[in-house]
MARRO-964697 format. One line per 10 residues: for each residue x, z, y of N, C-alpha, C. Coordinates in steps of 0.001 Angstrom, whole numbers, plus 500000, padded with zeros to 6 digits. Each point is the difference from the previous one (the first is absolute). Example, Ala and Ser with C-alpha at 12.3 -4.5 7.8 and 13.67 -1.06 7.14 Angstrom:
<recs>
513190 507800 494310 499110 500000 501190 500900 500000 501200 | 499650 499280 501050 500820 500060 501190 499230 500730 501090
</recs>
This chain:
<recs>
911563 868137 699092 499066 499606 499068 499342 501322 499412 | 498692 499967 499791 499299 501239 499600 500379 500470 498541 | 500258 499132 499174 500450 500374 498557 501393 500748 500059 | 500865 499554 500891 501238 500724 500136 499857 501363 500603 | 499038 500091 500865 499715 501401 500486 499448 500979 499042 | 499087 499452 499230 499494 500804 498882 501094 500404 499048 | 500905 498983 499725 501154 500299 499080 500793 501151 500400 | 500393 500016 501395 500835 501007 500598 499185 501280 499921 | 498716 500078 500315 499161 501266 499900 500045 500521 498547 | 499887 499101 499013 500008 500429 498630 501271 500672 499622
501148 499469 500445 501309 500586 499790 500055 501319 500597 | 499548 500102 501327 500006 501188 500728 499177 501063 499304 | 498917 499596 499469 499074 501028 499391 500612 500624 498736 | 500737 499080 499187 500695 500333 498835 501112 501047 500340 | 500751 499683 501199 500933 500909 500404 499583 501368 500493 | 498764 499894 500673 499369 501261 500449 499618 500987 498990 | 499547 499459 498793 499646 500889 498893 501307 500558 499318 | 501130 499635 500407 501283 500474 499384 500232 499488 498556 | 499108 498969 499678 500182 499542 498503 501377 499303 499864 | 500361 499253 501112 501320 499247 499839 501148 500962 499985
499908 501110 500804 501105 500918 500033 500122 500636 498684 | 498903 500521 499456 499924 500646 498635 500615 499102 498899 | 499595 498749 500057 500378 499078 498911 501395 499622 500235 | 500596 499924 501289 501422 499814 500165 500774 501028 499495 | 499631 501357 500261 500773 501138 499558 500109 500038 498536 | 498775 499808 499339 499946 500127 498497 500775 498835 499412 | 499987 498781 500659 500731 498988 499370 501584 500185 500159 | 500460 500503 501067 501367 500330 500081 500468 501076 499040 | 499142 501018 499695 500317 501085 499127 500117 499289 498593 | 499003 499143 499611 499999 499505 498679 501187 499121 499832
500375 499175 500998 501241 499163 499840 501253 500767 499872 | 500085 501178 500793 501116 500959 499774 500039 500463 498588 | 498813 500290 499304 500050 500527 498765 500512 498858 499007 | 499354 498891 500185 500439 498852 499087 501501 499746 500106 | 500507 500098 501384 501348 499779 500102 500922 500908 499121 | 499556 501357 500059 500597 500984 499210 500047 499564 498519 | 498772 499526 499434 499948 499571 498706 500872 498856 499773 | 500028 498990 500786 500852 498886 499820 501491 500255 499896 | 500362 501033 500933 501397 500456 500010 500344 500623 498612 | 499152 500770 499443 500302 500493 498605 499866 498963 498979
499237 498993 500292 499930 498924 498959 501362 499281 499840 | 500690 499875 501074 501264 499302 500104 501129 500796 499236 | 499736 501247 499663 500875 500811 499248 499788 500008 498525 | 499131 499275 499507 499642 499988 498539 501256 499506 499228 | 500102 500633 498826 501137 499655 499142 499433 499663 498538 | 500824 499386 499249 499753 499730 498548 500241 501279 499197 | 499464 500036 498729 500138 501154 499152 501524 500492 499860 | 500898 499081 500200 501449 500378 499842 500563 500461 501327 | 499128 500013 501011 500532 500454 501255 500422 499076 501011 | 500130 498705 499543 500453 498856 500873 498855 499598 500855
500381 499540 501285 498904 499397 500883 499198 498857 499412 | 498759 499850 500249 499252 498966 499415 500483 498637 500739 | 499764 498881 499369 500361 498704 500525 499192 499721 501311 | 500655 499207 500853 499300 499583 501171 498672 499298 499837 | 499943 499125 498992 498740 499375 499628 498919 500921 499579 | 500360 501091 499245 499039 500994 499604 499500 500723 501177 | 500903 500406 500939 499640 500723 501146 498945 499174 500848 | 500349 498704 500169 499055 499102 500747 498643 499958 499377 | 499928 499960 498646 498783 499880 499274 499165 501301 500206 | 500680 501120 499833 499470 501342 500064 499454 500188 501442
500872 499689 501015 499590 500064 501409 498708 499185 500303 | 500017 498796 499422 498927 499072 500391 498649 500590 499381 | 499987 500536 498753 498881 500518 499477 499456 501340 500703 | 500938 500827 500400 499451 501108 500809 499523 499566 501354 | 500659 498997 500565 499576 499484 501268 498516 499461 499928 | 499754 499382 498798 498650 499406 499880 499016 501097 499940 | 500329 501125 499331 499068 501134 499952 499807 500607 501391 | 501127 500149 500752 499878 500413 501454 499142 499196 500749 | 500194 498682 499909 499178 499072 500835 498545 500071 499565 | 499721 500217 498689 498651 500157 499542 499399 501193 500777
500683 501060 500041 499518 501172 500801 499642 499647 501479 | 500940 499342 500609 499765 499481 501447 498879 499112 500058 | 499795 499076 499010 498891 499104 499911 498720 500810 499965 | 499880 501040 499178 498791 500851 500051 499806 500780 501269 | 501044 500487 500587 499914 500654 501360 499508 498970 501086 | 500535 498809 499811 499583 498982 501033 498586 499661 499877 | 499494 499842 498815 498567 499731 499709 499144 501109 500509 | 500420 501297 499739 499229 501125 500385 499937 500037 501513 | 501256 499869 500662 499984 500011 501457 499155 498977 500715 | 500225 498813 499353 499152 498770 500655 498394 500345 499833
499711 500525 498903 498566 500276 499855 499502 501056 500852 | 500819 501138 500159 499730 501190 500855 499776 499543 501443 | 500848 499085 500519 499975 499515 501333 498907 499049 500229 | 499714 499072 498987 499039 498994 500249 498547 500299 499731 | 499831 500898 499008 498641 500373 499643 499108 500502 501021 | 500482 500824 500959 499140 500584 500957 500148 499079 501333 | 500723 499008 500078 500292 499165 501209 498813 499482 500631 | 499084 499594 499215 498708 499414 500575 498808 501008 499716 | 500045 500571 498775 498820 500885 499640 499807 501139 500927 | 501176 500667 500355 499864 501064 500898 499414 499766 501429
500412 498791 500513 499420 499572 501205 498460 499684 499982 | 499640 499523 498832 498538 499675 499775 499232 501321 499856 | 500488 500979 499232 499323 501253 499897 500006 500793 501287 | 501045 499979 500711 500032 500885 501287 499298 499268 501192 | 499666 498807 499908 499314 499253 501075 500967 499350 501067 | 501358 500109 499634 501001 499403 500895 499852 498534 500032 | 499661 499343 498816 499797 498525 499832 499006 499538 500879 | 498887 500868 500316 498867 499451 500810 500517 499755 501411 | 500841 500850 500564 500523 499738 501366 501084 498950 499939 | 500745 499717 498882 500891 498942 499939 499308 498659 500065
498970 499882 499230 499363 498735 499822 498978 499782 501210 | 499838 500970 500773 499073 499795 501227 500856 499204 501107 | 501345 499927 499882 500820 499453 500869 500181 498594 499545 | 500762 499083 500793 500188 498677 499610 501119 499908 498941 | 499747 500662 498964 500978 500117 498857 499347 499586 498749 | 500365 498972 499415 499408 499453 498683 500504 500790 498841 | 499171 500043 498973 500293 500804 498761 501248 499496 499364 | 500168 498571 499989 501245 499569 499358 501173 500278 500685 | 500033 500343 501192 501118 500469 500816 500367 501422 499507 | 498972 500700 499915 500165 501484 499384 500723 500041 498670
499376 499146 499083 500449 499920 498594 501438 499438 500077 | 500291 498891 500708 501295 499508 499992 501027 500925 500725 | 499697 500622 501132 500773 500887 500481 500374 501297 499135 | 499078 500532 499357 500390 501128 499095 500768 499445 498744 | 499705 498890 499466 500804 499403 499016 501454 499788 500357 | 500228 499421 501209 501270 499739 500574 500783 501238 500214 | 499318 501087 500539 500735 501201 500242 500408 500648 498609 | 499060 500095 499077 500327 500580 498695 501066 499216 499281 | 499973 498684 500077 500961 499173 499276 501413 500223 500608 | 500043 500151 501334 501225 500344 500702 500619 501264 499485
499198 501011 499850 500393 501342 499420 500626 499842 498705 | 499341 499190 499057 500450 499741 498713 501411 499261 499900 | 500087 498968 500876 501292 499347 500179 501123 500884 500303 | 499722 500844 500965 501043 500819 500583 500486 500994 498969 | 498978 500673 499395 500250 501005 498876 500712 499443 498826 | 499593 498820 499443 500565 499416 498818 501558 499647 500429 | 500072 499364 501106 501359 499592 500359 501051 501003 500201 | 499510 501107 500630 500948 501126 500249 500307 500780 498749 | 498878 500144 499130 500156 500825 498751 500823 499252 499053 | 499854 498680 499902 500723 499146 499010 501532 499989 500432
500278 499712 501310 501263 499885 500377 500771 501384 499797 | 499266 501197 500359 500746 501163 499857 500332 500431 498474 | 498919 499614 499143 500167 500399 498648 501190 499072 499350 | 499954 498792 500335 501093 499148 499563 501401 500297 500422 | 500036 500457 501246 501340 500414 500519 500382 501192 499261 | 499158 500945 499644 500436 501242 499335 500330 499700 498565 | 499312 499030 499309 500429 499662 498664 501373 499271 500032 | 500117 499062 501023 501311 499361 500067 501164 500909 500152 | 499870 500999 500899 500991 500964 500309 500340 500803 498754 | 498963 500463 499259 500207 500928 498889 500451 499294 498724
499560 498857 499690 500277 499324 498745 500618 498717 500130 | 499928 499302 501186 500695 498806 500248 499041 498838 499580 | 498778 500257 499589 498971 498989 499509 499311 499471 501093 | 499931 498661 500142 499113 499366 500962 499105 499011 499170 | 498635 500210 500104 499099 499094 499222 500152 498569 500540 | 499668 499009 499165 500158 498527 500282 499147 499570 501199 | 498922 500666 500213 499078 499518 500999 499305 501067 500923 | 500805 500510 500798 499494 501179 500826 498890 499434 501014 | 500304 498918 500597 498898 499390 500870 498776 499684 499243 | 500132 499418 498833 498797 499652 499245 499240 501278 499592
500732 501063 499698 499409 501317 499631 499252 500547 501099 | 500388 499953 501273 499304 500448 501064 498703 499130 500361 | 500149 498788 499780 498958 499022 500288 498843 500262 499011 | 500321 500176 498744 498907 500211 499063 499303 501348 500124 | 500764 501050 500415 499417 501330 500324 499111 499874 501245 | 500503 499254 500920 499117 499823 501152 498742 499218 499724 | 500142 499033 499279 498734 499341 499519 499074 500857 499101 | 500503 500912 499205 499212 500863 499298 499228 500997 500910 | 500748 500539 501005 499359 500987 500861 498889 499282 500882 | 500294 498776 500415 499003 499312 500832 498771 499717 499124
500106 499560 498797 498892 499684 499068 499039 501238 499859 | 500659 501160 499663 499179 501145 499838 499431 500609 501196 | 500689 499819 501180 499416 500315 501300 498918 499142 500325 | 500086 498670 499812 498855 499085 500244 498834 500391 499272 | 500193 500349 498831 498833 500382 499068 499290 501313 500694 | 500769 500964 500181 499462 501231 500584 499358 499723 501284 | 500530 499129 500847 499228 499684 501297 498722 499373 499828 | 499948 499141 498963 498639 499376 499687 498942 501103 499516 | 500471 500758 499146 499055 501009 499443 499479 500936 501004 | 500994 500308 501045 499630 500948 500919 498927 499479 501015
499690 498687 499948 498858 499538 500884 498626 500423 499392 | 500001 500315 498794 498687 500409 499275 499956 501410 499525 | 501083 500611 499689 499927 501384 499474 500802 500953 500863 | 500011 501314 499691 500650 500940 500863 501585 499848 499597 | 500695 500672 500833 501500 499834 499871 500498 500517 498747 | 499508 501208 499544 500367 500502 498658 499645 499237 498816 | 498806 499532 500005 499409 499153 498918 500790 498589 499974 | 500354 499460 501146 500776 498635 500006 501357 500315 499592 | 500632 501214 500269 501394 500297 499477 499979 500056 498572 | 499017 500726 499412 499985 500265 498535 499772 498725 499266
499201 499176 500481 499629 498657 499326 501257 499184 500089 | 500683 499945 501058 501141 499091 500123 501129 500447 499213 | 500275 501346 499854 501108 500443 499204 499627 499825 498510 | 498775 500215 499543 499558 499762 498660 500172 498536 499594 | 499672 499033 500857 500150 498661 499709 501530 499634 500042 | 500761 500663 500658 501483 499733 500135 500642 500344 498540 | 499624 501107 499567 500618 500524 498771 499282 499159 498824 | 498778 499625 500062 499381 499091 499070 500720 498655 499922 | 500403 499486 501052 500706 498698 500074 501284 500123 499221 | 500696 501276 500249 501416 500219 499346 499725 500063 498457
498972 500778 499592 499703 500001 498554 499712 498666 499456 | 499209 499226 500832 499617 498635 499478 501325 499072 499799 | 500882 500204 500986 501211 499220 499733 500866 500422 498894 | 500001 501310 499680 500769 500474 498803 499266 499500 498696 | 498600 499954 500068 499228 499460 498832 500353 498519 499811 | 500051 499248 501225 500325 498657 499880 501228 499695 499349 | 501090 500736 500374 501257 499802 499430 500021 500215 498402 | 499351 501189 499625 499923 500310 498560 499259 498886 499328 | 498852 499480 500556 499353 498959 499383 500830 498730 499807 | 500961 499803 501105 500796 498763 499812 501067 500122 498956
500530 501394 499766 500925 500162 498994 499459 499737 498563 | 498643 500566 499818 499439 499867 498674 499081 498941 499879 | 500008 499058 500861 499331 498681 499827 498380 500221 500041 | 499542 500970 500782 498571 500251 500099 499594 499333 501343 | 499346 498847 499791 499540 499239 501172 498965 500753 500969 | 499105 500760 499243 498988 500722 500781 500560 501022 500849 | 500976 500720 499484 500714 501227 500937 500816 499245 501023 | 500681 499079 499623 500934 499293 500996 499104 499415 501202 | 498883 499382 499544 499148 499461 501100 499269 501072 500859 | 499785 501111 499363 499399 501201 500812 501018 500487 500962
501220 500023 499527 501114 500399 500941 500162 499043 501093 | 500004 498760 499685 500044 498951 501107 498842 500082 500997 | 498852 500156 499609 498858 500087 500822 500113 501255 500797 | 500469 501047 499539 500136 501351 500855 501040 499722 501093 | 501040 499197 499671 501022 499876 500951 499500 498935 501131 | 499134 499063 499656 499371 499079 500995 498975 500823 500847 | 499275 500868 499406 499016 500697 500816 500590 501030 500962 | 501160 500577 499526 500733 500938 500894 501453 499750 499705 | 500731 499270 500978 501368 499581 499551 501075 501109 500088 | 499663 501174 500197 501028 501003 500123 500989 500164 498854
499536 499969 498813 500845 500086 498847 500967 498859 499955 | 499546 498903 500140 501045 498775 499896 501011 500165 501183 | 499619 500487 501055 501006 500140 501054 500864 501186 499679 | 499695 501106 499408 500776 501017 499527 501011 499440 498988 | 499502 499113 499069 500896 499434 498973 501080 499104 500701 | 499580 499305 501082 501063 499352 500706 501122 500845 500570 | 499624 501205 500393 501019 500932 500599 500882 500497 498902 | 499440 500154 498837 500734 500436 498837 501056 498953 499644 | 499586 498664 500076 500968 498952 499533 501117 500002 501044 | 499748 500193 501326 501013 500082 500977 501057 501128 499849
499575 501004 499197 500777 501158 499802 500999 499931 498750 | 499743 499080 499047 500610 499973 498730 501205 499215 500042 | 501135 500395 499415 501177 499188 499873 499748 498645 499361 | 500585 498933 500489 499771 498695 499499 500352 499976 498461 | 501085 500653 499615 500476 499954 498627 498916 500685 499134 | 499402 501046 500469 498994 500686 499179 498797 499120 499852 | 499591 499220 500944 498850 499188 499810 500282 498854 499031 | 501245 499459 500152 500375 498890 499170 500244 500249 498510 | 500724 501252 499730 500273 500242 498614 498993 500697 499362 | 499327 500921 500600 498982 500895 499394 498598 499589 500102
499763 499029 500918 498601 499686 500393 499145 499344 498985 | 500621 499303 498949 499288 499396 498988 499516 500793 498942 | 500545 501226 499851 499584 500853 498885 498596 500555 500180 | 499255 500165 498871 498642 500468 500058 499992 501398 500663 | 500868 500890 499613 500041 501302 500552 499987 500040 501499 | 500788 499147 500651 500128 499946 501437 498740 499371 500615 | 499502 498929 499322 498838 499217 500609 498781 500899 500226 | 499820 501011 499173 498926 500845 500129 500170 501223 500855 | 501181 500176 500720 500310 501092 500689 499460 499817 501434 | 499058 500959 500518 499499 499793 501282 501015 500129 501083
501216 500481 499835 501023 500128 500989 501171 498918 499820 | 499527 498927 499252 501032 498847 499829 499154 498727 500213 | 500599 499162 500723 499389 498697 500424 500929 498896 499898 | 499709 498932 499152 501056 498942 499824 499846 498916 501035 | 498898 499883 500621 499890 498974 501030 499107 500475 501140 | 500335 499525 501167 499180 500464 501179 498657 499257 500107 | 499100 500390 500820 498709 499315 500278 500185 498563 500327 | 499098 499112 499508 500259 498662 500409 499634 499706 501488 | 500459 498878 500390 499608 499532 501383 498518 499872 500199 | 499302 499534 498901 498598 499915 500103 499206 501227 500136
500607 501122 499297 499431 501331 500194 500304 500543 501231 | 501106 499838 500532 500217 500519 501418 499165 499283 500974 | 499673 498664 499822 499048 499265 500931 498624 500674 499869 | 499632 500417 498790 498703 500570 499743 499957 501322 500640 | 501057 500731 500019 500039 501327 500580 499729 499944 501458 | 500575 498972 500711 499797 499815 501529 498513 499622 500101 | 499554 499190 499231 498589 499530 500047 499099 501250 499789 | 500367 500851 499007 499232 501191 499738 499863 500993 501202 | 501117 500145 500673 500084 500870 501211 498980 499431 501012 | 500225 498654 500358 499130 499278 500904 498471 500176 499694
499789 499828 498722 498520 500082 499565 499478 501465 500265 | 500844 501024 499608 499572 501330 500111 499758 500444 501477 | 500843 499546 500803 499997 500230 501590 498662 499288 500491 | 499739 498797 499425 498911 499304 500441 498616 500683 499562 | 500015 500480 498788 498980 500813 499468 499747 501365 500836 | 501119 500467 500437 499930 501319 500857 499263 499729 501298 | 500360 498859 500566 499401 499602 501295 498527 499823 499790 | 499671 499219 498847 498571 499670 499731 499305 501299 499631 | 500494 500820 499313 499385 501318 499631 499623 500774 501295 | 500976 500166 500830 499921 500674 501309 498876 499352 500816
499969 498766 499942 498926 499315 500838 498562 500365 499430 | 499950 500153 498747 498698 500170 499290 499653 501587 500059 | 500870 500793 500444 499827 501418 500006 499354 500354 501289 | 498850 500832 499832 499301 500532 501172 500844 501243 500629 | 500078 499850 501273 500863 501063 500654 499094 500967 500719
</recs>
């Protein structure tokens, strides 16, 4: 199938640029540093010198782990954008696309192949990184989050969403411009989610609705919040989740995204990929 061939070529091109190797090395180094930090976290003591309680260690570990995963979430978004933004634009600008489309190869096959290749890279990176980080945390502190599989699934979804957006923009603008626009929208969606949570706490319908609209337009923030939910101890969510202070915390989530929202996210990705195909069809080569 032509799309699968394009997918393999996309993965090979990413490997040729040594982006995957550099990302893998940096990720291993960061996980090693976080492992050192978690090891010292397990040695914390009370003011009287006694070891902290196991429940307090789990809580502290979960909160630090959320911050670490937030860093990996930002790295994932940046990496997805860096790989996806020039995936189509560079071939249009260099004239490679002209020779590709002159063959019996439809534009939807090119888009689908590149999307599949990039999505496969995201799945492999997130699965490997999440598994390695959680193993390190478990070995150093004994803490295992309640939803490791859900954590990886939400992060994969987040990466695929921002990658799909960058791929769409790259059909009209240069790779650098597409990357900047995609990253700005990614962080604007995160800010919109924080604003929506604050509006919910203080009963501001306008701010809450603005946050909901931003999550619908770009579902990355809601997916990130789903990953936070999977990292938190169940007792922490049940006991402290109802307090106003916790409800406005961008690194605390009391409930995961609804099934309806997850269905919308799937539809969103399908729509964006369809728009990408349409945009490339309308583009003069």
